[in-house]
KEKE-3310 file (N, C-alpha, C; in steps of 0.2 Angstrom, whole numbers, plus 5000, padded with zeros to 4 digits):
npx = (4884:4875:4879:4867:4857:4860:4857:4844:4839:4842:4835:4822:4819:4811:4814:4828:4828:4822:4831:4842:4838:4838:4851:4856:4861:4866:4855:4853:4860:4860:4871:4876:4884:4889:4896:4898:4900:4906:4896:4884:4885:4883:4870:4862:4866:4860:4846:4845:4844:4835:4826:4824:4822:4832:4841:4847:4847:4863:4877:4888:4899:4894:4883:4887:4898:4891:4884:4894:4898:4888:4887:4900:4899:4887:4882:4891:4885:4874:4877:4886:4900:4911:4920:4931:4938:4948:4937:4927:4915:4912:4900:4897:4885:4884:4880:4870:4874:4886:4903:4915:4921:4917:4906:4896:4887:4875:4871:4862:4869:4874:4883:4893:4900:4914:4923:4936:4943:4958:4967:4957:4953:4956:4949:4939:4932:4927:4919:4909:4903:4897:4888:4879:4873:4867:4871:4874:4883:4897:4909:4925:4930:4939:4952:4959:4972:4981:4991:4996:5000:5002:4996:5000:4998:5009:5012:5008:5012:5012:5008:5004:5013:5018:5019:5026:5022:5024:5013:5008:4992:4991:4983:4967:4957:4944:4933:4918:4908:4894:4901:4914:4930:4939:4953:4964:4979:4990:5004:5014:5030:5041:5051:5046:5044:5035:5024:5014:4999:4989:4977:4976:4967:4971:4977:4980:4973:4981:4981:4969:4956:4949:4936:4928:4914:4905:4889:4882:4866:4858:4864:4872:4887:4898:4908:4916:4924:4936:4940:4949:4958:4961:4957:4946:4935:4927:4909:4895:4879:4861:4851:4835:4820:4813:4798)
npy = (4645:4655:4659:4663:4657:4644:4643:4645:4634:4624:4628:4627:4614:4600:4587:4588:4594:4584:4573:4580:4581:4567:4563:4567:4580:4594:4605:4623:4632:4622:4616:4604:4591:4584:4571:4569:4557:4552:4545:4549:4562:4561:4556:4566:4576:4570:4571:4584:4589:4598:4598:4610:4628:4634:4625:4611:4593:4588:4579:4565:4570:4583:4586:4582:4591:4603:4602:4601:4614:4621:4617:4622:4635:4641:4635:4641:4654:4651:4649:4639:4628:4622:4609:4602:4588:4574:4568:4569:4579:4589:4596:4608:4614:4630:4636:4650:4657:4653:4651:4640:4641:4654:4668:4674:4687:4692:4707:4721:4735:4753:4765:4778:4794:4806:4821:4826:4842:4852:4851:4845:4832:4815:4803:4810:4816:4805:4800:4810:4808:4795:4798:4807:4799:4789:4776:4759:4751:4752:4752:4756:4759:4764:4777:4792:4803:4815:4818:4829:4826:4810:4798:4783:4767:4754:4736:4726:4735:4745:4758:4773:4781:4797:4805:4817:4824:4830:4816:4804:4796:4779:4769:4765:4757:4749:4746:4753:4758:4765:4768:4764:4762:4753:4755:4754:4760:4765:4774:4785:4792:4807:4801:4790:4779:4767:4764:4759:4755:4753:4766:4780:4793:4810:4813:4823:4830:4835:4840:4835:4822:4810:4800:4784:4775:4761:4758:4746:4741:4732:4727:4728:4734:4731:4730:4718:4708:4696:4679:4672:4681:4690:4704:4717:4713:4714:4713:4706:4710:4706:4719:4724:4725:4741:4748)
npz = (5068:5080:5097:5103:5095:5098:5111:5111:5105:5114:5126:5122:5120:5125:5127:5129:5141:5149:5148:5153:5167:5169:5168:5179:5181:5191:5200:5201:5215:5224:5228:5223:5213:5198:5186:5169:5157:5141:5135:5141:5137:5123:5123:5128:5118:5107:5110:5110:5096:5084:5071:5058:5052:5059:5064:5056:5058:5064:5059:5064:5076:5080:5087:5100:5102:5102:5114:5123:5122:5127:5140:5145:5142:5146:5158:5169:5169:5175:5188:5190:5191:5179:5173:5162:5156:5148:5141:5149:5158:5172:5182:5194:5205:5213:5229:5233:5244:5249:5246:5246:5261:5264:5265:5253:5244:5232:5222:5215:5207:5207:5198:5204:5202:5206:5208:5217:5223:5223:5238:5245:5257:5255:5260:5267:5256:5250:5260:5261:5248:5251:5261:5255:5245:5253:5254:5261:5258:5249:5235:5231:5214:5205:5203:5197:5198:5209:5224:5236:5249:5257:5268:5274:5280:5280:5276:5290:5299:5313:5314:5304:5290:5285:5270:5260:5245:5228:5222:5210:5209:5207:5209:5218:5229:5237:5251:5259:5272:5282:5293:5293:5284:5272:5263:5250:5243:5229:5225:5215:5214:5210:5203:5197:5205:5213:5227:5241:5252:5266:5265:5275:5286:5281:5269:5256:5242:5227:5213:5207:5210:5203:5204:5204:5210:5216:5220:5231:5230:5237:5248:5264:5272:5286:5301:5310:5323:5319:5321:5315:5308:5318:5318:5315:5303:5286:5286:5278:5274:5269:5264:5269:5260:5256:5262)
capx = (4878:4877:4877:4860:4853:4861:4854:4836:4837:4842:4830:4815:4819:4808:4818:4834:4827:4821:4838:4846:4837:4839:4858:4858:4865:4864:4851:4856:4860:4859:4878:4877:4889:4888:4901:4895:4904:4904:4890:4879:4885:4880:4863:4860:4866:4855:4840:4845:4843:4829:4826:4820:4827:4838:4845:4847:4850:4870:4879:4894:4900:4893:4878:4891:4902:4887:4882:4900:4898:4882:4890:4906:4898:4880:4882:4894:4881:4869:4881:4889:4907:4911:4927:4931:4945:4949:4931:4922:4913:4910:4896:4895:4881:4886:4875:4869:4876:4893:4909:4919:4919:4917:4900:4896:4880:4874:4868:4863:4874:4873:4889:4893:4907:4915:4929:4939:4947:4964:4966:4952:4955:4953:4944:4933:4928:4923:4914:4904:4899:4893:4882:4874:4870:4864:4872:4876:4889:4900:4916:4929:4932:4945:4954:4965:4973:4987:4991:5001:5003:4999:4996:4999:5001:5012:5010:5010:5014:5008:5006:5005:5019:5015:5024:5025:5022:5018:5012:5002:4988:4991:4977:4964:4952:4942:4926:4916:4901:4893:4906:4922:4932:4945:4955:4972:4981:4997:5005:5021:5034:5044:5055:5041:5044:5028:5023:5007:4997:4982:4976:4973:4965:4977:4980:4977:4973:4986:4977:4962:4955:4943:4934:4922:4912:4899:4885:4878:4860:4855:4868:4875:4893:4900:4914:4916:4930:4937:4944:4954:4963:4962:4956:4939:4934:4921:4903:4890:4871:4857:4846:4828:4817:4810:4791)
capy = (4646:4660:4656:4664:4652:4637:4643:4644:4626:4620:4630:4625:4606:4596:4581:4589:4595:4577:4570:4583:4578:4560:4562:4569:4586:4598:4611:4629:4634:4616:4614:4597:4590:4578:4570:4566:4554:4553:4541:4554:4568:4559:4555:4573:4579:4568:4574:4592:4590:4600:4600:4616:4632:4636:4619:4605:4588:4588:4572:4564:4572:4590:4587:4582:4597:4608:4601:4603:4622:4623:4615:4626:4642:4643:4633:4645:4659:4649:4649:4632:4628:4617:4607:4597:4585:4567:4566:4570:4585:4589:4602:4609:4620:4634:4639:4657:4660:4651:4650:4637:4643:4661:4670:4680:4689:4696:4714:4726:4741:4759:4768:4785:4797:4812:4824:4830:4847:4853:4853:4840:4826:4810:4799:4814:4816:4798:4800:4814:4804:4789:4801:4810:4793:4785:4769:4756:4747:4756:4750:4761:4755:4767:4784:4795:4810:4816:4819:4833:4822:4804:4795:4776:4762:4748:4729:4724:4741:4747:4765:4775:4786:4803:4806:4823:4824:4827:4810:4802:4791:4774:4765:4766:4752:4746:4746:4758:4757:4771:4770:4762:4761:4749:4757:4753:4765:4765:4781:4785:4799:4810:4796:4784:4774:4765:4761:4759:4752:4755:4773:4783:4800:4815:4812:4829:4831:4840:4844:4832:4816:4808:4794:4781:4770:4757:4758:4740:4744:4727:4725:4732:4732:4732:4727:4713:4704:4689:4675:4669:4686:4694:4710:4718:4712:4715:4709:4708:4708:4708:4724:4723:4729:4746:4747)
capz = (5072:5085:5104:5105:5092:5101:5117:5110:5104:5121:5131:5119:5119:5131:5127:5132:5149:5152:5148:5158:5174:5170:5168:5186:5182:5197:5200:5203:5222:5228:5231:5220:5208:5193:5181:5164:5153:5134:5133:5143:5133:5117:5123:5128:5112:5102:5112:5108:5090:5083:5064:5057:5049:5063:5065:5053:5062:5062:5058:5067:5083:5080:5093:5106:5102:5104:5121:5127:5122:5132:5147:5146:5141:5149:5165:5173:5170:5180:5195:5191:5189:5174:5172:5156:5154:5146:5139:5155:5160:5179:5183:5201:5206:5219:5233:5233:5251:5251:5241:5250:5268:5264:5263:5247:5242:5225:5223:5210:5209:5203:5198:5206:5201:5210:5207:5222:5221:5226:5245:5248:5260:5250:5263:5269:5250:5249:5265:5259:5243:5254:5265:5250:5242:5258:5253:5266:5255:5243:5233:5226:5209:5201:5204:5194:5201:5212:5231:5239:5254:5258:5274:5272:5284:5276:5278:5296:5303:5319:5313:5297:5288:5281:5265:5256:5238:5225:5220:5206:5212:5202:5210:5224:5229:5244:5253:5263:5276:5285:5299:5292:5277:5271:5257:5249:5238:5226:5222:5211:5216:5204:5199:5195:5210:5216:5233:5243:5257:5269:5266:5282:5285:5281:5262:5253:5234:5224:5207:5206:5211:5199:5208:5202:5215:5215:5226:5231:5233:5240:5253:5269:5275:5292:5303:5316:5325:5315:5325:5311:5307:5324:5316:5313:5296:5283:5286:5272:5275:5264:5266:5269:5255:5259:5261)
cpx = (4879:4876:4870:4856:4854:4857:4846:4835:4837:4837:4823:4814:4817:4812:4824:4833:4826:4827:4843:4845:4839:4847:4861:4862:4862:4860:4855:4855:4859:4866:4879:4882:4888:4894:4898:4901:4903:4898:4884:4879:4882:4873:4859:4860:4861:4848:4839:4843:4836:4829:4822:4825:4833:4843:4844:4850:4858:4872:4886:4894:4898:4888:4882:4895:4897:4885:4888:4900:4893:4884:4895:4904:4892:4880:4885:4889:4875:4871:4884:4896:4908:4919:4927:4938:4944:4941:4926:4921:4910:4907:4895:4891:4884:4880:4875:4872:4882:4897:4914:4917:4918:4910:4901:4888:4880:4870:4868:4867:4872:4880:4888:4900:4908:4922:4931:4943:4954:4964:4961:4955:4952:4948:4938:4929:4924:4917:4908:4899:4894:4887:4877:4870:4866:4865:4875:4882:4891:4907:4919:4932:4939:4946:4959:4965:4980:4986:4997:5004:4999:5001:4995:5002:5003:5010:5013:5013:5010:5005:5007:5011:5016:5021:5021:5027:5026:5019:5006:4999:4988:4985:4974:4958:4950:4934:4924:4908:4900:4898:4913:4923:4938:4948:4962:4973:4988:4998:5013:5024:5037:5048:5052:5041:5037:5028:5016:5006:4990:4981:4973:4971:4972:4980:4976:4978:4977:4982:4970:4962:4948:4941:4928:4920:4906:4895:4881:4872:4857:4859:4870:4882:4894:4906:4913:4922:4930:4941:4950:4960:4965:4961:4948:4939:4927:4915:4898:4883:4867:4852:4839:4825:4813:4802:4789)
cpy = (4650:4656:4657:4659:4646:4637:4642:4637:4622:4621:4628:4618:4603:4590:4582:4590:4588:4574:4573:4581:4570:4559:4564:4576:4590:4604:4617:4630:4628:4613:4606:4597:4584:4577:4567:4563:4555:4550:4546:4560:4566:4558:4562:4577:4577:4570:4581:4593:4592:4603:4606:4621:4635:4631:4613:4599:4587:4581:4571:4567:4580:4591:4587:4589:4603:4608:4602:4611:4624:4622:4621:4633:4645:4641:4638:4652:4658:4648:4642:4633:4622:4616:4601:4594:4577:4565:4566:4577:4585:4596:4602:4615:4624:4637:4647:4660:4657:4650:4647:4638:4650:4663:4674:4681:4693:4702:4717:4731:4747:4762:4775:4788:4804:4814:4828:4836:4848:4855:4848:4834:4820:4806:4803:4815:4811:4798:4804:4811:4798:4792:4803:4804:4789:4778:4766:4751:4750:4753:4755:4757:4757:4774:4786:4802:4810:4819:4824:4830:4815:4801:4788:4772:4756:4741:4728:4729:4743:4754:4767:4780:4791:4805:4813:4822:4829:4820:4809:4796:4785:4770:4766:4762:4751:4746:4751:4756:4764:4773:4768:4762:4756:4750:4756:4757:4763:4771:4780:4792:4801:4805:4790:4778:4773:4762:4762:4756:4754:4763:4775:4790:4805:4815:4818:4828:4836:4844:4842:4825:4813:4801:4791:4775:4766:4756:4751:4741:4738:4724:4731:4730:4734:4729:4723:4710:4698:4685:4673:4675:4690:4701:4711:4718:4713:4710:4711:4705:4710:4714:4722:4727:4735:4746:4753)
cpz = (5078:5092:5106:5102:5095:5108:5117:5108:5110:5125:5128:5119:5126:5132:5130:5140:5153:5153:5153:5165:5174:5170:5175:5186:5188:5196:5203:5211:5226:5231:5228:5215:5204:5188:5176:5159:5145:5132:5135:5139:5126:5117:5124:5122:5107:5104:5110:5101:5088:5076:5063:5053:5052:5064:5062:5057:5059:5062:5062:5074:5084:5086:5099:5107:5104:5112:5125:5127:5127:5139:5149:5146:5145:5156:5170:5174:5175:5187:5196:5188:5185:5173:5167:5156:5153:5145:5144:5157:5167:5180:5190:5202:5213:5222:5232:5239:5253:5245:5245:5257:5269:5261:5257:5246:5236:5227:5216:5212:5204:5204:5200:5205:5205:5208:5213:5220:5225:5234:5249:5251:5257:5254:5265:5262:5249:5254:5263:5253:5246:5258:5261:5247:5247:5258:5260:5264:5249:5242:5229:5221:5206:5204:5200:5197:5205:5219:5232:5245:5255:5265:5273:5278:5280:5280:5285:5301:5308:5318:5306:5296:5284:5276:5261:5249:5234:5222:5215:5209:5206:5203:5217:5224:5236:5245:5259:5266:5279:5291:5298:5285:5277:5263:5256:5243:5235:5223:5219:5213:5209:5199:5196:5200:5214:5223:5236:5250:5259:5269:5273:5281:5285:5274:5258:5245:5232:5218:5206:5208:5208:5200:5205:5207:5212:5221:5226:5234:5237:5247:5258:5272:5282:5294:5309:5317:5321:5319:5321:5309:5313:5323:5315:5306:5293:5284:5281:5274:5270:5267:5265:5264:5258:5257:5256)
residu = (MET:THR:ILE:ARG:ALA:THR:TRP:ALA:ILE:PHE:SER:ARG:SER:ALA:LYS:LEU:ARG:PHE:CYS:TRP:ARG:LYS:ALA:GLY:LEU:PRO:LYS:GLN:GLY:ARG:GLY:GLN:ALA:ALA:THR:ILE:ASP:GLU:LYS:ALA:ILE:ALA:ALA:LEU:ALA:THR:ALA:SER:ALA:ARG:PRO:GLY:PRO:ILE:ASP:LYS:PRO:PRO:GLU:GLY:GLY:LYS:ASN:ARG:GLN:ARG:LEU:ARG:MET:HIS:LEU:GLU:CYS:PHE:MET:PRO:ARG:ARG:GLY:CYS:LEU:VAL:GLN:SER:SER:ALA:GLY:ARG:VAL:ARG:VAL:THR:SER:ARG:SER:SER:SER:SER:PHE:GLY:ASP:THR:GLN:PHE:MET:ARG:SER:ASP:GLY:VAL:PHE:ALA:ALA:VAL:ARG:LEU:LEU:PRO:GLY:ASP:GLU:LEU:ILE:ALA:GLY:LEU:ARG:ARG:LEU:GLN:LYS:GLU:THR:GLY:THR:LYS:ALA:MET:ALA:VAL:VAL:THR:CYS:ALA:GLY:SER:LEU:ARG:SER:ALA:HIS:ILE:ARG:HIS:ALA:ASP:ALA:ASP:SER:GLY:THR:LEU:TYR:GLU:GLY:PRO:PHE:GLU:ILE:VAL:SER:LEU:ALA:GLY:THR:MET:ASP:PRO:ASN:HIS:GLN:HIS:LEU:HIS:ILE:SER:ILE:ALA:ASP:ARG:GLU:GLY:LYS:VAL:PHE:GLY:GLY:HIS:LEU:LEU:PRO:GLY:SER:ALA:VAL:TYR:THR:THR:ALA:GLU:ILE:VAL:THR:LEU:ILE:LEU:THR:ASP:LEU:GLY:PHE:GLY:ARG:ALA:PRO:CYS:ASP:ARG:SER:GLY:PHE:ASP:GLU:LEU:THR:ILE:THR:LYS:ARG:LYS:ALA:GLU:ALA)
# end
């Protein structure tokens, strides 16, 4: 039986929904948790049986196995964390605005790609893309290319170091808002030695820089002082719908 068919059985079953509530399973976005033992799993599984061309009433523990599959496969898609061990399944719903003590927000996204030419400054090229799209929140997903020079600040350093290439760009990732960027880069030299750090202005493209970004249409990024890190860190806000 396919997962889609199994999902149809569960979603159409009024008995299952009733037993689901009775078992005390958490609703999405409430930050609740529930632990279900084998007895509750069996009751829910029995209620889920729906005779018909799609599903003949299974015997033995097949209903329970299907219910476990539903919990472990579909509840995470509804924003729930599922943990299964020793015959018990724990389902915890996650709030839409918190993940532990850290804020998070969901957003639709649009991919945008750009190629930078020899001599282009890497951050300046990304900044042009951000301005042309008008995005308030952009993530750099990947980059393939090379640099003739790289300006990098290494971990916990007070200032950057300018390296003369050529270098291959191994990776480039980070976030950008209209006024700031936080980008990390890894590069490889002629001998294949890889190093990297925080990308600073002053890194020039050698042959090409093929960049793919993700524009988060529902969000706005910014920077604000963080008491815990001592630095200006990322802030995430929800953009108001345009009239």
